[in-house]
N, C-alpha and C positions, 0 to 999 in steps of 0.2 A: 505565509511561505516558512517553509522549512529549510535554512541554508545551512546546515550542520547535523551532526548527529545528535537526535533527543536526547532528551537528558533524564529518560525514565527508560527501564526496562519490561513493563506490561506490556499486556495486549492494547493496539490503537482501535476505536471505533469512530468513524464518520458518518454521524446521525443526520447530519444536513449541511448541505453547502459544498464547500470544494477544498480539501486539502492538497495543496501544492508544494510538490516538492523541487526543491533549489540545489541539492547536494546528493551526489550518489548513494551516502552513505545514510541519509537520514534517517531511515527507519530501519536501520542494521539490529537496533537491539528492541526490535518488539517480534514477538514469537508468532503474532495473528495482525492480520488487517480486516476488520470487517466494513464494509459499506452498505449502509441502509439504502431503503428506495429511494432515489433523486440525487443521492449524495455521489462526489466526484471523487475519483485520485486523480488529481493533474501534473504527469511526470515530463509533461511538454519541455520545460526547462534543461533536461536532463535527457539529453538522446543517449538509447541504448542502458535507459534505468532497467537494474535487474535485483529481482526480488529472487534472493540468493540462500540456500539453508534450507531445512526442513522447516517450513514456515507454510503458513496459512493465511491465502487471501482470499477471501470470500463474503458474500452478499448478494445486494441487490441492486448497488450501485453499479456506476459504471468508471472504467479508467479511460483516459484520457491521455495519448501520446505512446510511445513504442514502449513497452515493459517486454523482459525477459525472465522467462520462469526457467530457473536452474533447475536440473538435476536435484530432484526429492522434495523440489517445491511444491507446495499444494494449492489449485487453483478448485474452489468449490462455489460456482454460482450458483445463488439461490440459497445458499447455507445461512443460517441465523442464528443467533442465542438471544 
């Protein structure tokens, strides 16, 4: 579980399993997050989790919990690198 801002500034890849978010700013420093097939981004511990700014959320995985995509954010289901 990420309980505070991640200590890195690069892209985040969740290849398998579950990345559980426990803090509203846990992913604030990542410009993009990609979920591989079967991977889960779990934002249930943070009601109203917001994906802010001009960042990309992509992949074949799934999101559990409520996620708000702010103006400028990119949601790209199916897009993988």
